[in-house]
KOLLO-555057 format. One record per residue (C-alpha): residue number from 1; residue in one letter; x negated, y, z. Coordinates in steps of 0.2 Angstrom, whole numbers. Each point is the difference from the previous one (the first is absolute). Layout:
N
{pafi: NUM	fise: a	px: X	py: Y	pz: Z} $
...
***
This chain:
215
{pafi: 1	fise: m	px: 0	py: 0	pz: 0} $
{pafi: 2	fise: v	px: -6	py: 18	pz: -4} $
{pafi: 3	fise: a	px: 3	py: 8	pz: 17} $
{pafi: 4	fise: a	px: 8	py: 18	pz: -2} $
{pafi: 5	fise: s	px: -8	py: 15	pz: 8} $
{pafi: 6	fise: s	px: 1	py: 19	pz: -2} $
{pafi: 7	fise: r	px: -15	py: 0	pz: -12} $
{pafi: 8	fise: g	px: 11	py: 3	pz: -16} $
{pafi: 9	fise: r	px: -8	py: -13	pz: -10} $
{pafi: 10	fise: r	px: 7	py: -5	pz: -17} $
{pafi: 11	fise: i	px: 0	py: -17	pz: -9} $
{pafi: 12	fise: v	px: 3	py: -1	pz: -19} $
{pafi: 13	fise: l	px: 5	py: -18	pz: -5} $
{pafi: 14	fise: w	px: -4	py: -1	pz: -19} $
{pafi: 15	fise: r	px: 5	py: -14	pz: -11} $
{pafi: 16	fise: h	px: -12	py: -6	pz: -14} $
{pafi: 17	fise: g	px: 3	py: 4	pz: -19} $
{pafi: 18	fise: q	px: 9	py: -11	pz: -12} $
{pafi: 19	fise: t	px: -6	py: -17	pz: -5} $
{pafi: 20	fise: p	px: 4	py: -12	pz: -14} $
{pafi: 21	fise: w	px: 9	py: -11	pz: 13} $
{pafi: 22	fise: n	px: 10	py: 15	pz: 6} $
{pafi: 23	fise: r	px: 7	py: 3	pz: -17} $
{pafi: 24	fise: e	px: 5	py: -18	pz: -1} $
{pafi: 25	fise: q	px: 8	py: 1	pz: 18} $
{pafi: 26	fise: r	px: -11	py: -14	pz: 5} $
{pafi: 27	fise: f	px: -5	py: -3	pz: 18} $
{pafi: 28	fise: q	px: -18	py: 4	pz: 3} $
{pafi: 29	fise: g	px: -3	py: -3	pz: 19} $
{pafi: 30	fise: t	px: -19	py: -2	pz: 2} $
{pafi: 31	fise: t	px: -3	py: -5	pz: -18} $
{pafi: 32	fise: d	px: -13	py: 13	pz: -6} $
{pafi: 33	fise: i	px: 7	py: 8	pz: -15} $
{pafi: 34	fise: g	px: -7	py: 16	pz: -7} $
{pafi: 35	fise: l	px: 8	py: 16	pz: -5} $
{pafi: 36	fise: n	px: 6	py: 2	pz: -18} $
{pafi: 37	fise: a	px: -2	py: 16	pz: -11} $
{pafi: 38	fise: e	px: 16	py: 8	pz: 7} $
{pafi: 39	fise: g	px: -6	py: -4	pz: 18} $
{pafi: 40	fise: v	px: -16	py: 9	pz: -2} $
{pafi: 41	fise: a	px: 9	py: 15	pz: -7} $
{pafi: 42	fise: q	px: 12	py: -1	pz: 15} $
{pafi: 43	fise: a	px: -15	py: 0	pz: 12} $
{pafi: 44	fise: r	px: -8	py: 15	pz: -8} $
{pafi: 45	fise: r	px: 16	py: 10	pz: 0} $
{pafi: 46	fise: a	px: 4	py: -5	pz: 18} $
{pafi: 47	fise: a	px: -18	py: 3	pz: 6} $
{pafi: 48	fise: r	px: 1	py: 18	pz: -6} $
{pafi: 49	fise: v	px: 15	py: 3	pz: 11} $
{pafi: 50	fise: l	px: -7	py: -9	pz: 15} $
{pafi: 51	fise: a	px: -16	py: 9	pz: -1} $
{pafi: 52	fise: a	px: 9	py: 15	pz: 7} $
{pafi: 53	fise: f	px: 3	py: -9	pz: 16} $
{pafi: 54	fise: a	px: -19	py: 1	pz: 3} $
{pafi: 55	fise: p	px: -1	py: -17	pz: 8} $
{pafi: 56	fise: d	px: -13	py: -3	pz: 14} $
{pafi: 57	fise: a	px: -1	py: -18	pz: -4} $
{pafi: 58	fise: v	px: 6	py: -12	pz: -14} $
{pafi: 59	fise: i	px: 2	py: -19	pz: 3} $
{pafi: 60	fise: t	px: 5	py: -13	pz: -13} $
{pafi: 61	fise: s	px: 5	py: -18	pz: -2} $
{pafi: 62	fise: d	px: -15	py: -9	pz: -7} $
{pafi: 63	fise: l	px: 11	py: -7	pz: -15} $
{pafi: 64	fise: q	px: -5	py: 8	pz: -16} $
{pafi: 65	fise: r	px: 17	py: 8	pz: -4} $
{pafi: 66	fise: a	px: -1	py: 10	pz: 16} $
{pafi: 67	fise: a	px: -19	py: 3	pz: 0} $
{pafi: 68	fise: a	px: 1	py: 7	pz: -18} $
{pafi: 69	fise: t	px: 14	py: 12	pz: 5} $
{pafi: 70	fise: a	px: -10	py: 6	pz: 15} $
{pafi: 71	fise: r	px: -15	py: 4	pz: -11} $
{pafi: 72	fise: r	px: 10	py: 13	pz: -9} $
{pafi: 73	fise: l	px: 3	py: 9	pz: 16} $
{pafi: 74	fise: s	px: -18	py: -2	pz: 6} $
{pafi: 75	fise: a	px: -6	py: 8	pz: -16} $
{pafi: 76	fise: l	px: 9	py: 16	pz: 4} $
{pafi: 77	fise: t	px: -2	py: 1	pz: 18} $
{pafi: 78	fise: r	px: -18	py: -8	pz: 2} $
{pafi: 79	fise: q	px: 8	py: -10	pz: 14} $
{pafi: 80	fise: a	px: -6	py: -18	pz: -3} $
{pafi: 81	fise: a	px: 14	py: -13	pz: 2} $
{pafi: 82	fise: t	px: -4	py: -13	pz: 14} $
{pafi: 83	fise: p	px: 6	py: -18	pz: -6} $
{pafi: 84	fise: e	px: 10	py: -10	pz: 13} $
{pafi: 85	fise: e	px: 5	py: -17	pz: -3} $
{pafi: 86	fise: g	px: 14	py: 2	pz: 13} $
{pafi: 87	fise: l	px: 9	py: 12	pz: -12} $
{pafi: 88	fise: r	px: 3	py: -13	pz: -13} $
{pafi: 89	fise: e	px: 18	py: -4	pz: -6} $
{pafi: 90	fise: a	px: 9	py: -15	pz: 9} $
{pafi: 91	fise: y	px: -5	py: -17	pz: -5} $
{pafi: 92	fise: t	px: 16	py: -7	pz: -7} $
{pafi: 93	fise: g	px: -6	py: -18	pz: -5} $
{pafi: 94	fise: l	px: 10	py: -8	pz: -13} $
{pafi: 95	fise: w	px: 9	py: 16	pz: -5} $
{pafi: 96	fise: q	px: -17	py: 7	pz: -6} $
{pafi: 97	fise: g	px: 1	py: 1	pz: -19} $
{pafi: 98	fise: l	px: 18	py: -2	pz: -2} $
{pafi: 99	fise: t	px: 12	py: 13	pz: -6} $
{pafi: 100	fise: h	px: 15	py: 6	pz: 10} $
{pafi: 101	fise: d	px: 12	py: -10	pz: -10} $
{pafi: 102	fise: e	px: -10	py: -16	pz: 2} $
{pafi: 103	fise: i	px: -1	py: 2	pz: 19} $
{pafi: 104	fise: v	px: 19	py: 3	pz: 1} $
{pafi: 105	fise: a	px: 2	py: -16	pz: -11} $
{pafi: 106	fise: r	px: -11	py: -11	pz: 10} $
{pafi: 107	fise: y	px: 0	py: 8	pz: 18} $
{pafi: 108	fise: g	px: 16	py: 9	pz: 0} $
{pafi: 109	fise: e	px: 5	py: -3	pz: 18} $
{pafi: 110	fise: e	px: -17	py: 4	pz: 7} $
{pafi: 111	fise: f	px: 0	py: 16	pz: -11} $
{pafi: 112	fise: e	px: 17	py: 6	pz: 6} $
{pafi: 113	fise: a	px: -5	py: -3	pz: 18} $
{pafi: 114	fise: w	px: -16	py: 10	pz: -2} $
{pafi: 115	fise: r	px: 10	py: 14	pz: -8} $
{pafi: 116	fise: r	px: 12	py: 0	pz: 15} $
{pafi: 117	fise: g	px: -15	py: 3	pz: 11} $
{pafi: 118	fise: e	px: -2	py: -17	pz: 8} $
{pafi: 119	fise: p	px: -17	py: -7	pz: 4} $
{pafi: 120	fise: v	px: -4	py: -10	pz: -16} $
{pafi: 121	fise: r	px: -17	py: -8	pz: -5} $
{pafi: 122	fise: r	px: 2	py: 4	pz: -18} $
{pafi: 123	fise: g	px: -6	py: -15	pz: -10} $
{pafi: 124	fise: g	px: -9	py: -6	pz: 16} $
{pafi: 125	fise: g	px: -9	py: 16	pz: 2} $
{pafi: 126	fise: e	px: -1	py: 14	pz: 13} $
{pafi: 127	fise: l	px: 14	py: 7	pz: 10} $
{pafi: 128	fise: d	px: 2	py: 19	pz: -2} $
{pafi: 129	fise: t	px: -3	py: 2	pz: 19} $
{pafi: 130	fise: e	px: -17	py: -9	pz: -3} $
{pafi: 131	fise: v	px: -4	py: 12	pz: -14} $
{pafi: 132	fise: a	px: 5	py: 15	pz: 11} $
{pafi: 133	fise: e	px: -11	py: -6	pz: 14} $
{pafi: 134	fise: r	px: -16	py: -2	pz: -11} $
{pafi: 135	fise: a	px: 3	py: 16	pz: -10} $
{pafi: 136	fise: t	px: 5	py: 12	pz: 14} $
{pafi: 137	fise: a	px: -15	py: -5	pz: 10} $
{pafi: 138	fise: v	px: -11	py: 6	pz: -14} $
{pafi: 139	fise: v	px: 10	py: 16	pz: -2} $
{pafi: 140	fise: a	px: -1	py: 3	pz: 19} $
{pafi: 141	fise: r	px: -19	py: -2	pz: 1} $
{pafi: 142	fise: h	px: -2	py: 13	pz: -14} $
{pafi: 143	fise: a	px: 13	py: 12	pz: 7} $
{pafi: 144	fise: e	px: -8	py: 0	pz: 17} $
{pafi: 145	fise: r	px: -16	py: 8	pz: -9} $
{pafi: 146	fise: l	px: 10	py: 14	pz: -8} $
{pafi: 147	fise: p	px: -3	py: 18	pz: 7} $
{pafi: 148	fise: d	px: 15	py: 9	pz: 7} $
{pafi: 149	fise: r	px: 13	py: 3	pz: -15} $
{pafi: 150	fise: g	px: -11	py: -11	pz: -11} $
{pafi: 151	fise: t	px: 7	py: -10	pz: -15} $
{pafi: 152	fise: l	px: -3	py: -19	pz: -3} $
{pafi: 153	fise: v	px: 4	py: -6	pz: -18} $
{pafi: 154	fise: v	px: 4	py: -19	pz: 0} $
{pafi: 155	fise: v	px: 0	py: -8	pz: -17} $
{pafi: 156	fise: s	px: 9	py: -17	pz: 0} $
{pafi: 157	fise: h	px: 15	py: -9	pz: -7} $
{pafi: 158	fise: g	px: 19	py: 1	pz: 1} $
{pafi: 159	fise: g	px: 4	py: -13	pz: 12} $
{pafi: 160	fise: t	px: -15	py: 4	pz: 12} $
{pafi: 161	fise: i	px: 4	py: 18	pz: 0} $
{pafi: 162	fise: r	px: 18	py: -4	pz: 4} $
{pafi: 163	fise: a	px: -6	py: -11	pz: 15} $
{pafi: 164	fise: i	px: -13	py: 14	pz: 6} $
{pafi: 165	fise: a	px: 14	py: 13	pz: -1} $
{pafi: 166	fise: g	px: 13	py: -10	pz: 9} $
{pafi: 167	fise: r	px: -13	py: -4	pz: 14} $
{pafi: 168	fise: v	px: -7	py: 17	pz: 2} $
{pafi: 169	fise: l	px: 18	py: 7	pz: 1} $
{pafi: 170	fise: g	px: 5	py: -12	pz: 13} $
{pafi: 171	fise: m	px: 14	py: -8	pz: -10} $
{pafi: 172	fise: d	px: 6	py: -17	pz: 3} $
{pafi: 173	fise: p	px: -7	py: -12	pz: -13} $
{pafi: 174	fise: t	px: 18	py: -5	pz: -6} $
{pafi: 175	fise: d	px: 2	py: 18	pz: -5} $
{pafi: 176	fise: w	px: -16	py: 2	pz: -10} $
{pafi: 177	fise: m	px: 9	py: -4	pz: -16} $
{pafi: 178	fise: s	px: 9	py: 17	pz: 2} $
{pafi: 179	fise: l	px: -16	py: 9	pz: -5} $
{pafi: 180	fise: a	px: 2	py: -8	pz: -17} $
{pafi: 181	fise: g	px: -15	py: -1	pz: -12} $
{pafi: 182	fise: l	px: -12	py: 13	pz: -6} $
{pafi: 183	fise: s	px: -2	py: 2	pz: -19} $
{pafi: 184	fise: n	px: -17	py: -2	pz: -7} $
{pafi: 185	fise: c	px: -12	py: 13	pz: 5} $
{pafi: 186	fise: r	px: 12	py: 9	pz: 12} $
{pafi: 187	fise: w	px: -2	py: 3	pz: 18} $
{pafi: 188	fise: h	px: 8	py: 3	pz: 17} $
{pafi: 189	fise: v	px: -6	py: 12	pz: 13} $
{pafi: 190	fise: l	px: 0	py: -4	pz: 18} $
{pafi: 191	fise: s	px: -2	py: 16	pz: 11} $
{pafi: 192	fise: e	px: -4	py: 0	pz: 19} $
{pafi: 193	fise: e	px: 11	py: 10	pz: 12} $
{pafi: 194	fise: g	px: 0	py: 1	pz: 18} $
{pafi: 195	fise: s	px: 15	py: -12	pz: 0} $
{pafi: 196	fise: g	px: -8	py: -12	pz: -11} $
{pafi: 197	fise: w	px: -3	py: -5	pz: -18} $
{pafi: 198	fise: r	px: 13	py: 5	pz: -13} $
{pafi: 199	fise: l	px: 2	py: -3	pz: -19} $
{pafi: 200	fise: s	px: -2	py: 18	pz: -6} $
{pafi: 201	fise: v	px: -2	py: -4	pz: -19} $
{pafi: 202	fise: r	px: 8	py: -15	pz: -8} $
{pafi: 203	fise: n	px: -5	py: -7	pz: -18} $
{pafi: 204	fise: a	px: -8	py: 15	pz: -6} $
{pafi: 205	fise: g	px: -11	py: 1	pz: -15} $
{pafi: 206	fise: a	px: -7	py: 8	pz: -15} $
{pafi: 207	fise: p	px: 11	py: 4	pz: -15} $
{pafi: 208	fise: q	px: 4	py: -14	pz: -13} $
{pafi: 209	fise: e	px: -2	py: -14	pz: 12} $
{pafi: 210	fise: a	px: 6	py: -17	pz: -7} $
{pafi: 211	fise: e	px: 10	py: -11	pz: 13} $
{pafi: 212	fise: f	px: -3	py: -18	pz: 2} $
{pafi: 213	fise: g	px: 2	py: -13	pz: 13} $
{pafi: 214	fise: e	px: -9	py: -7	pz: 15} $
{pafi: 215	fise: g	px: -19	py: -5	pz: 2} $
***
């Protein structure tokens, strides 16, 4: 958990740019898929906007789609992105590589239970609460190093970002699905106030963003 204080910190949760599997609505999970040309262009556009946040630190999932997205921001801010395995997308086992329609056809009950917010090991993989535990621990460690009113940019994946946001905001895991998913290369902003963390910006992004599903 990222303990709230009166330090006025800010956490930007930024999803990676588009990949070929995003276009095909194919679950990626921990499969290491790179950005496509549109994903690179998205990252460049978004980085120009996010550079105005003047981040004090940038951390990224070590999967190439996130790391390549982070590099576009580092090039503008001269803040090197620290790779963190704990920020990877959820491991979704047998679901990885399947399209949305294939998952619904083969694992329909499991899929619907997950969408309802029930604890489900998708394809025999991780629980969302397990993803939250590993990823939020990474965010907390880096957030503690921020100066007062400092900004941390976290470059990660749709499912992992939802889990981080839900955990930091103190939401019950059954309600995390209400945060919905981020589109490619869009971001949430969590702002620290005296009363705790709040979602101050939701699903923001640079112009001309394409919207594709999870991963």
